[in-house]
PDBQT receptor file of N, H, CA, C and O in Angstrom, charges set to zero:
ATOM      1  N   MET A   1      25.671 -20.589  -5.845  1.00  0.00    +0.000 N 
ATOM      2  CA  MET A   1      24.572 -21.029  -6.682  1.00  0.00    +0.000 C 
ATOM      3  C   MET A   1      23.562 -19.879  -6.833  1.00  0.00    +0.000 C 
ATOM      4  O   MET A   1      23.088 -19.331  -5.838  1.00  0.00    +0.000 OA
ATOM      5  N   LYS A   2      23.250 -19.532  -8.047  1.00  0.00    +0.000 N 
ATOM      6  H   LYS A   2      23.635 -19.978  -8.855  1.00  0.00    +0.000 HD
ATOM      7  CA  LYS A   2      22.323 -18.443  -8.319  1.00  0.00    +0.000 C 
ATOM      8  C   LYS A   2      20.894 -18.984  -8.402  1.00  0.00    +0.000 C 
ATOM      9  O   LYS A   2      20.624 -19.972  -9.084  1.00  0.00    +0.000 OA
ATOM     10  N   ILE A   3      19.989 -18.307  -7.687  1.00  0.00    +0.000 N 
ATOM     11  H   ILE A   3      20.209 -17.504  -7.134  1.00  0.00    +0.000 HD
ATOM     12  CA  ILE A   3      18.586 -18.712  -7.680  1.00  0.00    +0.000 C 
ATOM     13  C   ILE A   3      17.865 -18.004  -8.822  1.00  0.00    +0.000 C 
ATOM     14  O   ILE A   3      17.967 -16.788  -8.983  1.00  0.00    +0.000 OA
ATOM     15  N   GLU A   4      17.138 -18.785  -9.607  1.00  0.00    +0.000 N 
ATOM     16  H   GLU A   4      17.055 -19.773  -9.476  1.00  0.00    +0.000 HD
ATOM     17  CA  GLU A   4      16.381 -18.217 -10.722  1.00  0.00    +0.000 C 
ATOM     18  C   GLU A   4      15.129 -17.516 -10.197  1.00  0.00    +0.000 C 
ATOM     19  O   GLU A   4      14.436 -18.045  -9.328  1.00  0.00    +0.000 OA
ATOM     20  N   HIS A   5      14.848 -16.348 -10.716  1.00  0.00    +0.000 N 
ATOM     21  H   HIS A   5      15.411 -15.918 -11.421  1.00  0.00    +0.000 HD
ATOM     22  CA  HIS A   5      13.618 -15.644 -10.365  1.00  0.00    +0.000 C 
ATOM     23  C   HIS A   5      13.217 -14.716 -11.502  1.00  0.00    +0.000 C 
ATOM     24  O   HIS A   5      14.035 -14.338 -12.341  1.00  0.00    +0.000 OA
ATOM     25  N   ASP A   6      11.954 -14.365 -11.507  1.00  0.00    +0.000 N 
ATOM     26  H   ASP A   6      11.290 -14.672 -10.825  1.00  0.00    +0.000 HD
ATOM     27  CA  ASP A   6      11.407 -13.460 -12.519  1.00  0.00    +0.000 C 
ATOM     28  C   ASP A   6      11.616 -12.029 -12.020  1.00  0.00    +0.000 C 
ATOM     29  O   ASP A   6      10.953 -11.591 -11.080  1.00  0.00    +0.000 OA
ATOM     30  N   ARG A   7      12.519 -11.322 -12.640  1.00  0.00    +0.000 N 
ATOM     31  H   ARG A   7      13.058 -11.678 -13.403  1.00  0.00    +0.000 HD
ATOM     32  CA  ARG A   7      12.888  -9.984 -12.191  1.00  0.00    +0.000 C 
ATOM     33  C   ARG A   7      11.711  -9.011 -12.261  1.00  0.00    +0.000 C 
ATOM     34  O   ARG A   7      11.528  -8.208 -11.345  1.00  0.00    +0.000 OA
ATOM     35  N   ALA A   8      10.920  -9.064 -13.316  1.00  0.00    +0.000 N 
ATOM     36  H   ALA A   8      11.068  -9.716 -14.059  1.00  0.00    +0.000 HD
ATOM     37  CA  ALA A   8       9.783  -8.149 -13.468  1.00  0.00    +0.000 C 
ATOM     38  C   ALA A   8       8.721  -8.426 -12.401  1.00  0.00    +0.000 C 
ATOM     39  O   ALA A   8       8.156  -7.496 -11.826  1.00  0.00    +0.000 OA
ATOM     40  N   LEU A   9       8.456  -9.697 -12.142  1.00  0.00    +0.000 N 
ATOM     41  H   LEU A   9       8.915 -10.453 -12.609  1.00  0.00    +0.000 HD
ATOM     42  CA  LEU A   9       7.476 -10.057 -11.119  1.00  0.00    +0.000 C 
ATOM     43  C   LEU A   9       7.948  -9.610  -9.735  1.00  0.00    +0.000 C 
ATOM     44  O   LEU A   9       7.157  -9.094  -8.946  1.00  0.00    +0.000 OA
ATOM     45  N   TYR A  10       9.230  -9.806  -9.441  1.00  0.00    +0.000 N 
ATOM     46  H   TYR A  10       9.872 -10.225 -10.082  1.00  0.00    +0.000 HD
ATOM     47  CA  TYR A  10       9.781  -9.383  -8.160  1.00  0.00    +0.000 C 
ATOM     48  C   TYR A  10       9.675  -7.864  -8.006  1.00  0.00    +0.000 C 
ATOM     49  O   TYR A  10       9.376  -7.375  -6.916  1.00  0.00    +0.000 OA
ATOM     50  N   LYS A  11       9.912  -7.127  -9.068  1.00  0.00    +0.000 N 
ATOM     51  H   LYS A  11      10.155  -7.524  -9.953  1.00  0.00    +0.000 HD
ATOM     52  CA  LYS A  11       9.838  -5.668  -9.016  1.00  0.00    +0.000 C 
ATOM     53  C   LYS A  11       8.405  -5.214  -8.705  1.00  0.00    +0.000 C 
ATOM     54  O   LYS A  11       8.198  -4.293  -7.915  1.00  0.00    +0.000 OA
ATOM     55  N   GLN A  12       7.420  -5.868  -9.332  1.00  0.00    +0.000 N 
ATOM     56  H   GLN A  12       7.588  -6.616  -9.973  1.00  0.00    +0.000 HD
ATOM     57  CA  GLN A  12       6.024  -5.531  -9.056  1.00  0.00    +0.000 C 
ATOM     58  C   GLN A  12       5.650  -5.862  -7.614  1.00  0.00    +0.000 C 
ATOM     59  O   GLN A  12       4.972  -5.078  -6.950  1.00  0.00    +0.000 OA
ATOM     60  N   ARG A  13       6.088  -7.010  -7.133  1.00  0.00    +0.000 N 
ATOM     61  H   ARG A  13       6.640  -7.647  -7.672  1.00  0.00    +0.000 HD
ATOM     62  CA  ARG A  13       5.778  -7.411  -5.762  1.00  0.00    +0.000 C 
ATOM     63  C   ARG A  13       6.407  -6.443  -4.769  1.00  0.00    +0.000 C 
ATOM     64  O   ARG A  13       5.784  -6.079  -3.772  1.00  0.00    +0.000 OA
ATOM     65  N   ASN A  14       7.631  -6.030  -5.039  1.00  0.00    +0.000 N 
ATOM     66  H   ASN A  14       8.137  -6.326  -5.850  1.00  0.00    +0.000 HD
ATOM     67  CA  ASN A  14       8.312  -5.089  -4.162  1.00  0.00    +0.000 C 
ATOM     68  C   ASN A  14       7.544  -3.772  -4.106  1.00  0.00    +0.000 C 
ATOM     69  O   ASN A  14       7.398  -3.181  -3.037  1.00  0.00    +0.000 OA
ATOM     70  N   ARG A  15       7.058  -3.319  -5.243  1.00  0.00    +0.000 N 
ATOM     71  H   ARG A  15       7.176  -3.799  -6.112  1.00  0.00    +0.000 HD
ATOM     72  CA  ARG A  15       6.291  -2.067  -5.299  1.00  0.00    +0.000 C 
ATOM     73  C   ARG A  15       5.024  -2.167  -4.446  1.00  0.00    +0.000 C 
ATOM     74  O   ARG A  15       4.681  -1.228  -3.729  1.00  0.00    +0.000 OA
ATOM     75  N   ILE A  16       4.338  -3.296  -4.526  1.00  0.00    +0.000 N 
ATOM     76  H   ILE A  16       4.617  -4.059  -5.109  1.00  0.00    +0.000 HD
ATOM     77  CA  ILE A  16       3.124  -3.495  -3.739  1.00  0.00    +0.000 C 
ATOM     78  C   ILE A  16       3.450  -3.566  -2.254  1.00  0.00    +0.000 C 
ATOM     79  O   ILE A  16       2.736  -2.980  -1.440  1.00  0.00    +0.000 OA
ATOM     80  N   GLU A  17       4.511  -4.271  -1.887  1.00  0.00    +0.000 N 
ATOM     81  H   GLU A  17       5.090  -4.747  -2.548  1.00  0.00    +0.000 HD
ATOM     82  CA  GLU A  17       4.913  -4.372  -0.481  1.00  0.00    +0.000 C 
ATOM     83  C   GLU A  17       5.249  -2.998   0.096  1.00  0.00    +0.000 C 
ATOM     84  O   GLU A  17       4.884  -2.698   1.232  1.00  0.00    +0.000 OA
ATOM     85  N   ARG A  18       5.943  -2.161  -0.682  1.00  0.00    +0.000 N 
ATOM     86  H   ARG A  18       6.239  -2.405  -1.605  1.00  0.00    +0.000 HD
ATOM     87  CA  ARG A  18       6.262  -0.810  -0.216  1.00  0.00    +0.000 C 
ATOM     88  C   ARG A  18       5.010   0.036  -0.078  1.00  0.00    +0.000 C 
ATOM     89  O   ARG A  18       4.917   0.861   0.831  1.00  0.00    +0.000 OA
ATOM     90  N   MET A  19       4.041  -0.159  -0.973  1.00  0.00    +0.000 N 
ATOM     91  H   MET A  19       4.117  -0.829  -1.712  1.00  0.00    +0.000 HD
ATOM     92  CA  MET A  19       2.779   0.578  -0.892  1.00  0.00    +0.000 C 
ATOM     93  C   MET A  19       2.051   0.242   0.403  1.00  0.00    +0.000 C 
ATOM     94  O   MET A  19       1.561   1.139   1.088  1.00  0.00    +0.000 OA
ATOM     95  N   PHE A  20       1.975  -1.049   0.746  1.00  0.00    +0.000 N 
ATOM     96  H   PHE A  20       2.373  -1.778   0.189  1.00  0.00    +0.000 HD
ATOM     97  CA  PHE A  20       1.337  -1.432   2.005  1.00  0.00    +0.000 C 
ATOM     98  C   PHE A  20       2.102  -0.874   3.198  1.00  0.00    +0.000 C 
ATOM     99  O   PHE A  20       1.493  -0.492   4.198  1.00  0.00    +0.000 OA
ATOM    100  N   GLY A  21       3.407  -0.822   3.107  1.00  0.00    +0.000 N 
ATOM    101  H   GLY A  21       3.901  -1.132   2.295  1.00  0.00    +0.000 HD
ATOM    102  CA  GLY A  21       4.194  -0.221   4.182  1.00  0.00    +0.000 C 
ATOM    103  C   GLY A  21       3.836   1.236   4.390  1.00  0.00    +0.000 C 
ATOM    104  O   GLY A  21       3.723   1.700   5.524  1.00  0.00    +0.000 OA
ATOM    105  N   HIS A  22       3.660   1.956   3.299  1.00  0.00    +0.000 N 
ATOM    106  H   HIS A  22       3.752   1.580   2.377  1.00  0.00    +0.000 HD
ATOM    107  CA  HIS A  22       3.274   3.368   3.404  1.00  0.00    +0.000 C 
ATOM    108  C   HIS A  22       1.852   3.513   3.938  1.00  0.00    +0.000 C 
ATOM    109  O   HIS A  22       1.572   4.425   4.716  1.00  0.00    +0.000 OA
ATOM    110  N   LEU A  23       0.960   2.627   3.528  1.00  0.00    +0.000 N 
ATOM    111  H   LEU A  23       1.188   1.886   2.896  1.00  0.00    +0.000 HD
ATOM    112  CA  LEU A  23      -0.418   2.707   3.999  1.00  0.00    +0.000 C 
ATOM    113  C   LEU A  23      -0.521   2.409   5.487  1.00  0.00    +0.000 C 
ATOM    114  O   LEU A  23      -1.386   2.959   6.169  1.00  0.00    +0.000 OA
ATOM    115  N   LYS A  24       0.349   1.548   5.997  1.00  0.00    +0.000 N 
ATOM    116  H   LYS A  24       1.052   1.101   5.443  1.00  0.00    +0.000 HD
ATOM    117  CA  LYS A  24       0.281   1.171   7.407  1.00  0.00    +0.000 C 
ATOM    118  C   LYS A  24       0.767   2.273   8.340  1.00  0.00    +0.000 C 
ATOM    119  O   LYS A  24       0.703   2.122   9.560  1.00  0.00    +0.000 OA
ATOM    120  N   ILE A  25       1.250   3.376   7.783  1.00  0.00    +0.000 N 
ATOM    121  H   ILE A  25       1.301   3.499   6.792  1.00  0.00    +0.000 HD
ATOM    122  CA  ILE A  25       1.548   4.537   8.617  1.00  0.00    +0.000 C 
ATOM    123  C   ILE A  25       0.249   5.025   9.250  1.00  0.00    +0.000 C 
ATOM    124  O   ILE A  25       0.244   5.529  10.374  1.00  0.00    +0.000 OA
ATOM    125  N   ASN A  26      -0.848   4.870   8.516  1.00  0.00    +0.000 N 
ATOM    126  H   ASN A  26      -0.844   4.460   7.604  1.00  0.00    +0.000 HD
ATOM    127  CA  ASN A  26      -2.161   5.222   9.034  1.00  0.00    +0.000 C 
ATOM    128  C   ASN A  26      -2.555   4.178  10.080  1.00  0.00    +0.000 C 
ATOM    129  O   ASN A  26      -2.699   3.000   9.753  1.00  0.00    +0.000 OA
ATOM    130  N   ARG A  27      -2.728   4.595  11.321  1.00  0.00    +0.000 N 
ATOM    131  H   ARG A  27      -2.611   5.551  11.588  1.00  0.00    +0.000 HD
ATOM    132  CA  ARG A  27      -2.981   3.685  12.438  1.00  0.00    +0.000 C 
ATOM    133  C   ARG A  27      -4.239   2.842  12.235  1.00  0.00    +0.000 C 
ATOM    134  O   ARG A  27      -4.258   1.662  12.584  1.00  0.00    +0.000 OA
ATOM    135  N   ALA A  28      -5.286   3.442  11.673  1.00  0.00    +0.000 N 
ATOM    136  H   ALA A  28      -5.271   4.400  11.389  1.00  0.00    +0.000 HD
ATOM    137  CA  ALA A  28      -6.541   2.710  11.489  1.00  0.00    +0.000 C 
ATOM    138  C   ALA A  28      -6.369   1.528  10.539  1.00  0.00    +0.000 C 
ATOM    139  O   ALA A  28      -7.058   0.517  10.674  1.00  0.00    +0.000 OA
ATOM    140  N   ILE A  29      -5.473   1.648   9.601  1.00  0.00    +0.000 N 
ATOM    141  H   ILE A  29      -4.913   2.469   9.491  1.00  0.00    +0.000 HD
ATOM    142  CA  ILE A  29      -5.239   0.551   8.655  1.00  0.00    +0.000 C 
ATOM    143  C   ILE A  29      -4.313  -0.490   9.274  1.00  0.00    +0.000 C 
ATOM    144  O   ILE A  29      -4.535  -1.692   9.125  1.00  0.00    +0.000 OA
ATOM    145  N   ALA A  30      -3.291  -0.037   9.957  1.00  0.00    +0.000 N 
ATOM    146  H   ALA A  30      -3.110   0.939  10.078  1.00  0.00    +0.000 HD
ATOM    147  CA  ALA A  30      -2.315  -0.967  10.536  1.00  0.00    +0.000 C 
ATOM    148  C   ALA A  30      -2.952  -1.868  11.592  1.00  0.00    +0.000 C 
ATOM    149  O   ALA A  30      -2.580  -3.035  11.712  1.00  0.00    +0.000 OA
ATOM    150  N   THR A  31      -3.907  -1.338  12.359  1.00  0.00    +0.000 N 
ATOM    151  H   THR A  31      -4.209  -0.390  12.262  1.00  0.00    +0.000 HD
ATOM    152  CA  THR A  31      -4.517  -2.119  13.429  1.00  0.00    +0.000 C 
ATOM    153  C   THR A  31      -5.865  -2.706  13.052  1.00  0.00    +0.000 C 
ATOM    154  O   THR A  31      -6.497  -3.392  13.855  1.00  0.00    +0.000 OA
ATOM    155  N   ARG A  32      -6.308  -2.434  11.817  1.00  0.00    +0.000 N 
ATOM    156  H   ARG A  32      -5.794  -1.877  11.165  1.00  0.00    +0.000 HD
ATOM    157  CA  ARG A  32      -7.635  -2.871  11.357  1.00  0.00    +0.000 C 
ATOM    158  C   ARG A  32      -8.688  -2.423  12.356  1.00  0.00    +0.000 C 
ATOM    159  O   ARG A  32      -9.474  -3.224  12.862  1.00  0.00    +0.000 OA
ATOM    160  N   TYR A  33      -8.684  -1.109  12.631  1.00  0.00    +0.000 N 
ATOM    161  H   TYR A  33      -8.046  -0.459  12.220  1.00  0.00    +0.000 HD
ATOM    162  CA  TYR A  33      -9.583  -0.505  13.613  1.00  0.00    +0.000 C 
ATOM    163  C   TYR A  33     -11.047  -0.693  13.236  1.00  0.00    +0.000 C 
ATOM    164  O   TYR A  33     -11.874  -0.983  14.100  1.00  0.00    +0.000 OA
ATOM    165  N   ASP A  34     -11.373  -0.533  11.966  1.00  0.00    +0.000 N 
ATOM    166  H   ASP A  34     -10.701  -0.298  11.264  1.00  0.00    +0.000 HD
ATOM    167  CA  ASP A  34     -12.751  -0.675  11.508  1.00  0.00    +0.000 C 
ATOM    168  C   ASP A  34     -13.130  -2.149  11.455  1.00  0.00    +0.000 C 
ATOM    169  O   ASP A  34     -12.380  -2.975  10.933  1.00  0.00    +0.000 OA
ATOM    170  N   GLN A  35     -14.288  -2.468  11.995  1.00  0.00    +0.000 N 
ATOM    171  H   GLN A  35     -14.896  -1.798  12.420  1.00  0.00    +0.000 HD
ATOM    172  CA  GLN A  35     -14.723  -3.857  12.035  1.00  0.00    +0.000 C 
ATOM    173  C   GLN A  35     -15.411  -4.294  10.739  1.00  0.00    +0.000 C 
ATOM    174  O   GLN A  35     -15.323  -5.456  10.342  1.00  0.00    +0.000 OA
ATOM    175  N   LEU A  36     -16.087  -3.365  10.094  1.00  0.00    +0.000 N 
ATOM    176  H   LEU A  36     -16.159  -2.421  10.416  1.00  0.00    +0.000 HD
ATOM    177  CA  LEU A  36     -16.803  -3.707   8.862  1.00  0.00    +0.000 C 
ATOM    178  C   LEU A  36     -15.877  -3.614   7.658  1.00  0.00    +0.000 C 
ATOM    179  O   LEU A  36     -15.033  -2.721   7.580  1.00  0.00    +0.000 OA
ATOM    180  N   ALA A  37     -16.038  -4.527   6.735  1.00  0.00    +0.000 N 
ATOM    181  H   ALA A  37     -16.723  -5.252   6.799  1.00  0.00    +0.000 HD
ATOM    182  CA  ALA A  37     -15.189  -4.556   5.543  1.00  0.00    +0.000 C 
ATOM    183  C   ALA A  37     -15.334  -3.279   4.720  1.00  0.00    +0.000 C 
ATOM    184  O   ALA A  37     -14.347  -2.771   4.187  1.00  0.00    +0.000 OA
ATOM    185  N   ASN A  38     -16.554  -2.759   4.611  1.00  0.00    +0.000 N 
ATOM    186  H   ASN A  38     -17.356  -3.172   5.044  1.00  0.00    +0.000 HD
ATOM    187  CA  ASN A  38     -16.772  -1.537   3.839  1.00  0.00    +0.000 C 
ATOM    188  C   ASN A  38     -16.063  -0.339   4.464  1.00  0.00    +0.000 C 
ATOM    189  O   ASN A  38     -15.486   0.484   3.752  1.00  0.00    +0.000 OA
ATOM    190  N   SER A  39     -16.103  -0.242   5.777  1.00  0.00    +0.000 N 
ATOM    191  H   SER A  39     -16.571  -0.910   6.355  1.00  0.00    +0.000 HD
ATOM    192  CA  SER A  39     -15.425   0.859   6.462  1.00  0.00    +0.000 C 
ATOM    193  C   SER A  39     -13.916   0.750   6.290  1.00  0.00    +0.000 C 
ATOM    194  O   SER A  39     -13.237   1.747   6.046  1.00  0.00    +0.000 OA
ATOM    195  N   PHE A  40     -13.401  -0.458   6.418  1.00  0.00    +0.000 N 
ATOM    196  H   PHE A  40     -13.953  -1.268   6.617  1.00  0.00    +0.000 HD
ATOM    197  CA  PHE A  40     -11.961  -0.675   6.253  1.00  0.00    +0.000 C 
ATOM    198  C   PHE A  40     -11.528  -0.344   4.832  1.00  0.00    +0.000 C 
ATOM    199  O   PHE A  40     -10.508   0.315   4.631  1.00  0.00    +0.000 OA
ATOM    200  N   LEU A  41     -12.293  -0.794   3.849  1.00  0.00    +0.000 N 
ATOM    201  H   LEU A  41     -13.122  -1.329   4.012  1.00  0.00    +0.000 HD
ATOM    202  CA  LEU A  41     -11.974  -0.501   2.453  1.00  0.00    +0.000 C 
ATOM    203  C   LEU A  41     -11.994   1.005   2.205  1.00  0.00    +0.000 C 
ATOM    204  O   LEU A  41     -11.151   1.521   1.471  1.00  0.00    +0.000 OA
ATOM    205  N   GLY A  42     -12.937   1.706   2.803  1.00  0.00    +0.000 N 
ATOM    206  H   GLY A  42     -13.622   1.286   3.399  1.00  0.00    +0.000 HD
ATOM    207  CA  GLY A  42     -12.991   3.159   2.672  1.00  0.00    +0.000 C 
ATOM    208  C   GLY A  42     -11.747   3.825   3.233  1.00  0.00    +0.000 C 
ATOM    209  O   GLY A  42     -11.219   4.763   2.635  1.00  0.00    +0.000 OA
ATOM    210  N   MET A  43     -11.275   3.345   4.381  1.00  0.00    +0.000 N 
ATOM    211  H   MET A  43     -11.704   2.584   4.867  1.00  0.00    +0.000 HD
ATOM    212  CA  MET A  43     -10.048   3.903   4.971  1.00  0.00    +0.000 C 
ATOM    213  C   MET A  43      -8.845   3.622   4.079  1.00  0.00    +0.000 C 
ATOM    214  O   MET A  43      -7.982   4.483   3.910  1.00  0.00    +0.000 OA
ATOM    215  N   VAL A  44      -8.783   2.430   3.511  1.00  0.00    +0.000 N 
ATOM    216  H   VAL A  44      -9.484   1.730   3.648  1.00  0.00    +0.000 HD
ATOM    217  CA  VAL A  44      -7.685   2.093   2.604  1.00  0.00    +0.000 C 
ATOM    218  C   VAL A  44      -7.729   3.005   1.380  1.00  0.00    +0.000 C 
ATOM    219  O   VAL A  44      -6.691   3.482   0.921  1.00  0.00    +0.000 OA
ATOM    220  N   GLN A  45      -8.914   3.245   0.860  1.00  0.00    +0.000 N 
ATOM    221  H   GLN A  45      -9.757   2.858   1.233  1.00  0.00    +0.000 HD
ATOM    222  CA  GLN A  45      -9.043   4.115  -0.310  1.00  0.00    +0.000 C 
ATOM    223  C   GLN A  45      -8.644   5.551   0.020  1.00  0.00    +0.000 C 
ATOM    224  O   GLN A  45      -7.973   6.203  -0.780  1.00  0.00    +0.000 OA
ATOM    225  N   LEU A  46      -9.047   6.046   1.181  1.00  0.00    +0.000 N 
ATOM    226  H   LEU A  46      -9.592   5.516   1.830  1.00  0.00    +0.000 HD
ATOM    227  CA  LEU A  46      -8.644   7.403   1.595  1.00  0.00    +0.000 C 
ATOM    228  C   LEU A  46      -7.134   7.505   1.769  1.00  0.00    +0.000 C 
ATOM    229  O   LEU A  46      -6.517   8.468   1.313  1.00  0.00    +0.000 OA
ATOM    230  N   ALA A  47      -6.541   6.516   2.425  1.00  0.00    +0.000 N 
ATOM    231  H   ALA A  47      -7.043   5.734   2.795  1.00  0.00    +0.000 HD
ATOM    232  CA  ALA A  47      -5.093   6.534   2.639  1.00  0.00    +0.000 C 
ATOM    233  C   ALA A  47      -4.352   6.443   1.308  1.00  0.00    +0.000 C 
ATOM    234  O   ALA A  47      -3.329   7.101   1.122  1.00  0.00    +0.000 OA
ATOM    235  N   THR A  48      -4.861   5.636   0.389  1.00  0.00    +0.000 N 
ATOM    236  H   THR A  48      -5.692   5.102   0.540  1.00  0.00    +0.000 HD
ATOM    237  CA  THR A  48      -4.240   5.511  -0.925  1.00  0.00    +0.000 C 
ATOM    238  C   THR A  48      -4.326   6.822  -1.693  1.00  0.00    +0.000 C 
ATOM    239  O   THR A  48      -3.367   7.224  -2.352  1.00  0.00    +0.000 OA
ATOM    240  N   ALA A  49      -5.474   7.489  -1.609  1.00  0.00    +0.000 N 
ATOM    241  H   ALA A  49      -6.253   7.162  -1.074  1.00  0.00    +0.000 HD
ATOM    242  CA  ALA A  49      -5.634   8.779  -2.287  1.00  0.00    +0.000 C 
ATOM    243  C   ALA A  49      -4.676   9.820  -1.707  1.00  0.00    +0.000 C 
ATOM    244  O   ALA A  49      -4.070  10.590  -2.452  1.00  0.00    +0.000 OA
ATOM    245  N   ARG A  50      -4.541   9.844  -0.384  1.00  0.00    +0.000 N 
ATOM    246  H   ARG A  50      -5.033   9.218   0.220  1.00  0.00    +0.000 HD
ATOM    247  CA  ARG A  50      -3.601  10.785   0.248  1.00  0.00    +0.000 C 
ATOM    248  C   ARG A  50      -2.167  10.502  -0.195  1.00  0.00    +0.000 C 
ATOM    249  O   ARG A  50      -1.404  11.428  -0.468  1.00  0.00    +0.000 OA
ATOM    250  N   TYR A  51      -1.809   9.242  -0.265  1.00  0.00    +0.000 N 
ATOM    251  H   TYR A  51      -2.429   8.490  -0.043  1.00  0.00    +0.000 HD
ATOM    252  CA  TYR A  51      -0.467   8.850  -0.696  1.00  0.00    +0.000 C 
ATOM    253  C   TYR A  51      -0.236   9.263  -2.148  1.00  0.00    +0.000 C 
ATOM    254  O   TYR A  51       0.826   9.788  -2.484  1.00  0.00    +0.000 OA
ATOM    255  N   TRP A  52      -1.227   9.029  -3.007  1.00  0.00    +0.000 N 
ATOM    256  H   TRP A  52      -2.089   8.603  -2.734  1.00  0.00    +0.000 HD
ATOM    257  CA  TRP A  52      -1.137   9.365  -4.425  1.00  0.00    +0.000 C 
ATOM    258  C   TRP A  52      -1.042  10.873  -4.632  1.00  0.00    +0.000 C 
ATOM    259  O   TRP A  52      -0.309  11.338  -5.504  1.00  0.00    +0.000 OA
ATOM    260  N   LEU A  53      -1.781  11.635  -3.833  1.00  0.00    +0.000 N 
ATOM    261  H   LEU A  53      -2.377  11.258  -3.124  1.00  0.00    +0.000 HD
ATOM    262  CA  LEU A  53      -1.769  13.094  -3.975  1.00  0.00    +0.000 C 
ATOM    263  C   LEU A  53      -0.388  13.695  -3.712  1.00  0.00    +0.000 C 
ATOM    264  O   LEU A  53      -0.056  14.738  -4.275  1.00  0.00    +0.000 OA
ATOM    265  N   LYS A  54       0.404  13.067  -2.882  1.00  0.00    +0.000 N 
ATOM    266  H   LYS A  54       0.134  12.220  -2.425  1.00  0.00    +0.000 HD
ATOM    267  CA  LYS A  54       1.774  13.558  -2.643  1.00  0.00    +0.000 C 
ATOM    268  C   LYS A  54       2.561  13.592  -3.945  1.00  0.00    +0.000 C 
ATOM    269  O   LYS A  54       3.312  14.533  -4.198  1.00  0.00    +0.000 OA
ATOM    270  N   PHE A  55       2.388  12.567  -4.766  1.00  0.00    +0.000 N 
ATOM    271  H   PHE A  55       1.778  11.802  -4.560  1.00  0.00    +0.000 HD
ATOM    272  CA  PHE A  55       3.125  12.475  -6.016  1.00  0.00    +0.000 C 
ATOM    273  C   PHE A  55       2.559  13.412  -7.075  1.00  0.00    +0.000 C 
ATOM    274  O   PHE A  55       3.310  14.001  -7.852  1.00  0.00    +0.000 OA
ATOM    275  N   VAL A  56       1.247  13.551  -7.106  1.00  0.00    +0.000 N 
ATOM    276  H   VAL A  56       0.636  13.072  -6.474  1.00  0.00    +0.000 HD
ATOM    277  CA  VAL A  56       0.608  14.420  -8.082  1.00  0.00    +0.000 C 
ATOM    278  C   VAL A  56       0.955  15.870  -7.773  1.00  0.00    +0.000 C 
ATOM    279  O   VAL A  56       1.245  16.654  -8.676  1.00  0.00    +0.000 OA
ATOM    280  N   HIS A  57       0.924  16.217  -6.499  1.00  0.00    +0.000 N 
ATOM    281  H   HIS A  57       0.688  15.579  -5.765  1.00  0.00    +0.000 HD
ATOM    282  CA  HIS A  57       1.210  17.600  -6.086  1.00  0.00    +0.000 C 
ATOM    283  C   HIS A  57       2.681  17.947  -6.345  1.00  0.00    +0.000 C 
ATOM    284  O   HIS A  57       2.998  19.086  -6.687  1.00  0.00    +0.000 OA
ATOM    285  N   ALA A  58       3.567  16.979  -6.184  1.00  0.00    +0.000 N 
ATOM    286  H   ALA A  58       3.309  16.053  -5.905  1.00  0.00    +0.000 HD
ATOM    287  CA  ALA A  58       5.002  17.232  -6.375  1.00  0.00    +0.000 C 
ATOM    288  C   ALA A  58       5.356  17.407  -7.851  1.00  0.00    +0.000 C 
ATOM    289  O   ALA A  58       6.349  18.055  -8.179  1.00  0.00    +0.000 OA
ATOM    290  N   ALA A  59       4.547  16.831  -8.741  1.00  0.00    +0.000 N 
ATOM    291  H   ALA A  59       3.739  16.304  -8.475  1.00  0.00    +0.000 HD
ATOM    292  CA  ALA A  59       4.853  16.884 -10.182  1.00  0.00    +0.000 C 
ATOM    293  C   ALA A  59       4.514  18.207 -10.803  1.00  0.00    +0.000 C 
ATOM    294  O   ALA A  59       4.717  18.396 -12.002  1.00  0.00    +0.000 OA
TER     295      ALA A  59
């Protein structure tokens, strides 16, 4: 029996899940080291920028 699913939605969700997996390499994000929401968001933004720069630099 084949289960119906939205292929485009699944692809987007998979991309987001992989992004969080890459971000959790950073220990401060994986353990939620920062107690304040602003500090945590800043760490997420820094980690995201570092991750993005790998692709920009490679291009």
